[in-house]
N, C-alpha and C positions, 0 to 999 in steps of 0.2 A: 542559483537558478536551477541546479540539478535537483534539489529537494522539492522546490516549488513546482517544477515541471513534472516530477514523478508523482507528486500528490494530485495535481490537476483538479482542483477543488470543484470546478464547475461540472466537469465530466463525472467525477466521483459522486457528487450529490445527485446528478441526473440518473446515473446508472442504478444507484441504491434507493432511489426515492420510492418506488412502488412497494418494495419489500418493507420499508420503514413504515408506510401507512398500513400495510397488511397486518403488521404486528403492533397493535396499540392504537392505530389511527393517527390523525393529525396532531392531537394533543400530545401523544407520546413522542412523536417524531420531533416536534420543535422543542419540547421541554427537555429531551435528552441532550440537547445542545446547550442548555443554560441552567444555572441555578435559579429556581423559580419557586413561587408560592402559588398554589392553585386551590381554590375552594370550590368544591362541586356543589351544584344546587341541591336543595333538600330532596328533590324528586329523583335524583340520579342514583345509580347503583353504588356510587362512592359517597353516599350521603354524609355531608359535613366532614369529610376526610381531608385534612390539610396535607398536601404533597409537598412537604417542606424540604428544601435543599436537595432537590433531585440532582443526581450526579451530573455534573456539567462535563460533557465529553470534550468540548473545546478547551475549557480551562484546565481540566485534569490531563489531557493529552499534551497541552502546552507545558505544563509543569514537568511531565515526563520528558519532553524535548529539552527543557532547560537542564534537567539532570544528566541526560545523555550528552548534551552539548558541552558540559563541563568536563567530562572524561575525554571527549573527543579533543577538546582544546589541549588536554595534557598529552594525548597520544594521537596526533593527526597522521595516521598511517592507513594505507590501503588495507582492506579487510575489516576496518573500523569495528563493527559490533562484535565480531569474533575476538579481536584483540582486546576490546574493552572488557569482555567477559574474562578473558585469560588474565589480564592485569588486575581486575577487581577481585578475582578469586584468590589472590595472593600467591606466594611461592609454593605452598603445599598443595592447593587444590586448583590453581589457575589453569594448568594444562588440561585437566579433566573437563572443567567447565568450558574452556576454549574449544575443545574438540566437539563437544555437544552442541554449542551455539553455532559452530562452523557448519554443521550439518543442518541445524534448524534454519539458519539464514540462507543457505544455498537452496534448500527446498522452498522456502518462502518466496524468494525472488524469482526462481524459475517458474513456480506455479503462478505468480503474478503476471509474468510475461505471457504465459499460455492463456490465462483467463482474459487478459486485456485484448488479445487478438480475437477471442470469441465475442467479446463485447463490441469490438469494432465491426465484426461480421454481422452481429444482430442489428446494428443500425443500418447497415447496407441492405440486408435482406428484407428488412421491415418496409423499405420503399415499395416492394411488390404489393403489399397490402393496400397501400395508398392508391395505387393505380389498378387495383382489382386484378392483379395477375396471379395465376395459379403456379404452383411449384410442386414437384414430387414430394410427397410426405405431408403436404398441406400444413406446414408450420407446426406439426405435431411432434413433440419430443419422443413420443413412443414409436414413431415410424423411423425405420433405419434409413430410408431414402433421404428423409429430411436431415437426419444427423450426419449423413455422408456429405451432403451439401455444405452444411455448417463446418464440418471438419476440413473439407477441401479449401473453402474460402479462408478459414482461419489459418491454415498452413501457408497460404499465399501471403497473407498479411505478415506472418511471422518471418517468412523468407525476406520480404522487402525490408522489414525492420532490422534484420540481421545485416543485410547488405549496406544499409546506411551506416552501421557501426564499423563496417570494414573500409569505409572511405578514409582518405588521408585526414589527419587531425585538423588541418586548416579548413577543409571542406566541411568536416563534421561539426565544426563550431557553429555553422549556420543552423544546425538543429537546435542548439541552445537559444539562439536568437529567435528562431521560429516558435519555440515553446512560449516565450514571453508574449510574442505578438498574438499567437492563436488564443492564449488564455485571455488576453485583453479583448480581443474581438468577440470571443464566445461570451464573456461576461457582459460586455456592452450590449450585444444583441439580445441576450437573455433578459436583462433588467429593463431594456427600453422597448424592443420590438414585441416580445412575447406578451407583456401586459396590454399593450396597445391593441394587439390582435384579439386577445381575450375579451377586452372591453367592447369590441365591435362585433363579436360573435356570440358565444354562449354565456358570457358574463362571469364576473368574479364570484367566488364563494363568499359566504357571510363570515363575519368574525367569530360567530358561534361555532361554525364548522371548523375553522382553522384552530381556534384556541381551546375548544372544549369537546369536540367530537372524538369519541373513542370507538375502536373497532377491534374485534377479536377474530383474526383470520387463521390463527395458528392452532386453535383448539386447546391451548394451554389455559391455566387459571388466569384470571384477569391480571393479577400482579406479575406473573412471570411473562405473560404475553406483552405487557408494557415494557418489561426489561429487555425483551428480545429486540426492541427498537434500537438498542445500542449496537446491534450487528450492522445497522446502516450507518449511524453517526460515527462510530469508531472507525469504520472502513474508509470513510472520507478523509480521515486524518492519520492514516497509517502509511508509513514509508518515508517519513521525514529524515531518516538516517541516511538517505541516499548521498547527501553532501559529504558524509564521512568516508564513503567508499572511494571517492575520487580525491581524497585529501592530498595524496602525494603529487597530484597534478594541479594543485591549487596554490596560488600565490599567498604567502602569509597564512598557511593552512591552520595554524593553531588558533587563529582568531577568525579567519574567513569561513572555514568549514563549520566551526561552532555556530557562528552567526547564521549560516545557511540552514542548519538544523533547527535552531530555535525560531527564527523569523519565518521560515516556510510554514511551520506548524501554526504559529501565532496568527499570521496573516490569513492563512487558509481557514482557521477557525473563525476569525472575524468575518470573512466573506461567506462562510458556509451558512451561518445563521440567517442572514437576510435572504440568501438564495432559497433556503428551505421555506421560509415564510412566504416568499414570492411564489414558489412552486405550489404551495398549499392554496393560496388565493386563486391561482390560475388553474388548479386541478378541476377536471370535470367531476360530476357526482361519482361517488365510490362505485355504484353499480355500473356506471359507464367505464370507469377506469379499470375495474377488475374484469370487465367484459371484453376488453381490447384483445384481439387475437394476435397482434404482431409480437415478434420476439422482443422488441424494444418499444414500450408503450409511448415514449415521448415522441416518436416519429408520428404516431396518430394524433397525439395532442397538438403537435405543431401543425398538422394538416387541418385539424378542427379550428385552430385559432388563426392561422396565417394563410390557409389555402395551400394548394399543391406546390405552387411556385415558391412561396415563402418557407414551407417546410423543407423543400429541397436544399435551400440555402442553409438553413439551421442544421439539417442533417449532415450536409457536406462539411460544415465547420466542426461538428461533433466528431465525424469520422477522422478528419485531419488531426484534431486535437488528441484523440485516442491513439492515433498512429504515432504522433510525436511523443506522447506519453509512453508508449511502448518502447520506442527507440531509446528514450532516456532511461527507462527501467533496465534495458539491456546494458546500457553503459554502466549504470551502477552495479548491476549484478555481475558483470564480467570483471570489474575491478575487485569485487568481493571474492569471487571464485578464483581469480588469479592469485590473490593474497593467500587464500586457504590452500591452494595447490602449491604455491611457492614454499609453504611450510610443510609440505609432504603429507597433508591430511587426507586428501581425496584419492580414490583409485585413479591411476593415470596421471598423477600429479606432475611427473617429469615432463610430459607433453603439454598439459594444460598450463603450467607455470612459465611457459616461454613467452617472450615478446618478439615482435617483428622489427624490421629495420627502423620503423618510425617510433619505436618504443611503445607500441600499443599491444595489449594482451589479445592478440588475434585468436589464439587457440582457445582461450577462455570464452571469447564471443562465440566461436563455433560450438563449443561445448554447451553453452546456454541454449543455442539454437537446437542442437540435437536433443537435449533433455526436454526442452519445451515442446518440441515436435512429437516426442514420444508421449508426453502427457496429453497432448491434444488427441492422440489416437484413442484415448479412453472414451471419447465421445461416441465412437462407433458402436461398441457393444451395449452401452447403457448411458443415458443421460444422468442417472443417479451417480454413476462412478465418477464422471467428470465434475459434477457438482460437489462431491465429497472432496475431490482433489483440490478444487478451488477454495472451498471452505478451510481445508487444511493449510492452504497457503497463508492465511492470516494468523493462524494459531501460532506457528513458530516465531513470527515477528513479535507478537504480543507477549509470548512467553519470554523472549529475550529482553523485551522492555521491562518485564517484571523481575527477571532474574538478576540483571546487572545491578539495579539499586539494592536488592537483597544482599548480593555479594559485597557491595560496598559497605553496607551497614554492618555486615557480619565479620568480614575479613580485613577490609582496608578502610575503615572509617577514618576520616581525616586526611587520607592520602589525596593526591592530585590537587593539593592546595596551591601549587605553583601555576595553575592554569591561567592563561590570559583571559579566558572567559570563565569567570568564577561566580558562583551563586552566593559566596560569602557565608553569612550566618544562616541562610536559607538552604544550604547545601544538604544538611541532614534531613530537615523537614521535607524537602522536595524528594529525597530518596524514599522516605517513608510513604509519602502520598503516591509516588509513582509505583511503588511496590504493591501497595493495597489496591490501587485503581486497576492496574493491569492484570493482577491476579483475579479480581472480580470479572474483568472482561473475558478472561480465559473460561470461566464457568459459563458465560453466555455463548462463547464460540463453540464449546463442547456440547452445548444443549441441542437436542432435536429441534428442528424448526417448525414441525407440525406434530400434532397429537390427535389421536393415540399413535404411538410409534409402531411402525411395521417395517418390513424389509425394504419397501420402496422409499420410505422417508427417513430411515435411520441415518444419523449423522456419523459417518465413518471417520471424521477428522481425528477423533481420539485414538482410533486404531492406527491411522497413518502417522500421527504424531509419536505414538509409542514406537513404531517401527523405525522412524527416523532417529529418535533418541537412542535406540539400541544400536543402530548403525554408527552413530557418533561414539558410543562407548566401545564398540568393537574396534574402531579406528584408533581410539586412545590406547586400547590394550595392545594393538598390533604394532603401532609405530613406536620405535624406541625413543625414550625421552632425549637421549643424546642427539639423535638425528634431528628431532624436532627443534631442539635448542639451537643447533648449528645452522639450520636453515632459516631460523627466525631472524638471523642477524641481530643478536641481542644488543650489540653495541649501538645500533641505530635506535632501538627501543629505549635504551638507557639515555641516549642523547635527548630524545624528545621528552621523556619523563623528567629530565633535569632542566628542561626549558630551552633546549637548543633546537631551533627550527631547522628543518632540512632546507638547505639552500638550493635554488634551482640549479639543476645540472650536477648536484653533488653525487659522488660515486659511492657505491656500497658493494659489499660482497654478494648481495642478492639483487637481481634485476627488479626494477620497479617501473610501472608504466610511465612513459614520458621522461624517464631519467636515463635512458640508454641512448647511444648515438642516434641522432636524427630526431630524438623526442623533444617535446616542448612542454613546458609547464605554464599553461596560459589560461586555465579556467578561473573565472571569478564567480563563486557561488552567490 
């Protein structure tokens, strides 16, 4: 449930929908989710061009999830993706790659938390446009008054999400249950109520619009503009590694956490395609969609289809869903950061790596809140700065998704064969596919989103990614290998690599969440 809740496919598809249409149009958006064959009419710009075997985001991301689930099953420890990189890199290079991925993943998850709070704020403030209420800055990102309001509201949502993670474990478990309920309610209302409303108001789009309409809003070449639609579709399915972050708090982690990684991505991919098709049929004309002045266009779409009262219900569900999504993201991020700090990699690791009386990584949660709050402050001087930080948040995760299979193919091919979740003879092919697919996605994430490129639309994610990578290298250089190995509790790693699951309540020389006095291991992903 941690991974499925962190993905929140309905919310992700809704938030990224507008940009997906902006780059490539409806045809690019839905086809980037499936392997398809498309023949353009003889009168189109793509005359008689067969777009055969378009990269399937859902299929290829699910293959990536299967590859990572296998190594998670072999090493079900907090820190997950960082530890997977360290083990996949082998004895000679594992520590180096582990340190780099530790900084990548920490940056990615804290950036995701910050961006999620802003997405929640956008839904809330868009209500003002429905009721024709003015606001300082007039919803204009170039106005500092508007950015200050967005920043303040985002900080409030962040504080509330942090406070939920500081609740006792038995109370916080309600968040996991709430995530399943809100996803179900959101999905049901979306697939039932929205189309009914559209049918009674402005009407559905034609099948020609949905399946063949192209649009170039980026200014890039037609081919690259189409490829930029993967920014949306891949974003919907990024973050399935969350189940691995709480593996040490999960019953039968070597199997349960791996299942959580794979099935959260697979099911989200299955749900994402019909959702995108539905959104396309329910979309207003492109000139209306791109003319919406609200921070979150879907609030206006709901108002057009369902009226003011109906849109308030849908918007409230979306806000609650995004808030729960943010809370679960903090849970996953804090366990990751805790494990990285436990091994002495981050500055201030001694404080961050402590747990409270309930066995919870309280200091890591506070650290996530502080860093995310600082990232949100970048909204104030420039909207471009925060947008770059948000885009940089997806880059390290995809980079890690690409690097780990590459390391397995290069240094540890055939290892982790004892995994309870095993891909069998498909293990190596899946690693190859995951490595190629996620490397391709990196080129898309590094690309400018609008052309021609200038200081206002330059994508700084490559610069931020480079700085984070260098920081990981500096930490690798400064932290003695002996200190890192002693803190890693090598005995426990060897136990899980040899197939010995950690028993609930087992002791270790290093503290782990929910394995200290008062802690409980009760999550079922």
